[in-house]
C-alpha positions, 0 to 999 in steps of 0.5 A, a space after each residue: 500499499 502506498 502512502 500519499 503526502 497531501 501538499 497541504 500536510 506541510 504547512 503546519 496545520 494539524 492533519 490525519 491519515 486516512 485509509 482510502 478504499 473505492 466502492 464503484 468509482 467512489 473514493 471514500 476514506 476512514 481514520 487509519 486509527 480505526 483500522 486494524 487490518 485488511 484482509 482477502 475476501 474469502 468465504 463468509 458464514 451466512 446468518 439467516 434473517 439478517 438485512 442485506 447489509 450484513 453479509 454474514 461472519 468470519 472467524 478472524 483468529 477465533 473471533 466471529 466478526 460480522 461483515 457489512 456490505 457497505 454497498 447495502 449500507 449505504 442503500 444501494 444494491 449488494 456489492 458483486 465480489 470481484 478480484 479486488 474485493 476485500 474486507 477492512 476490519 476495525 474497531 466499532 464501539 457498543 455500549 462502551 465496549 470495543 467490537 471488530 466489525 469487517 467492511 466489505 469494500 470493492 477495493 483498498 486503495 492507500 493510505 493518504 495524509 489529509 490537513 485539517 484545513 483541507 476537510 471540508 463540512 460534509 455537503 448538505 445535499 448531492 451525496 449517495 451517503 446519508 450526510 450524518 455518515 459523512 465527517 467530511 469531504 477530504 481535498 486531494 489535489 483536484 478531487 474530493 474523498 468522502 471521509 466516513 464518520 464510523 460512529 454513524 455510519 457503522 453505529 452497531 446499535 442502529 444496525 442491530 435495530 435494523 437487523 431486529 426489525 427484519 427478523 420481526 418483519 420475516 414470515 413465520 
């Protein structure tokens, strides 16, 4: 994975490192400090009565890790698995406890630095992702990267409620 330094990072403004990844042709990013590892896509164990965005679970060194399909989580059709599809393992928090989740992405790009002054607030309209899921829009050269707000986009309690609603609406 290559590391790219943003030209704005050297100006003394604070900044952070972000892992960038692709969903279709869109570039998304998340704070690298929340990312534990990136693994190759492999077989998943399907869990009955889960919403479309929960693709299944994997066994990661003895731990059961749910895998979230970001396409479906963002209201799109479920992801098609390709050669570069991978799972980003990251830390989420539920009721004060650390929980590992896997994010199914089309491809991981690189780790980049984005200076604080190069991050704009989320747009009020025009994105394919719910506004509260977006921390900001990072400016990299002549393009924008959508920086996700993991506490909102991958809120474990919110996703659990959606799972329960799916189970309750299933025919008996």
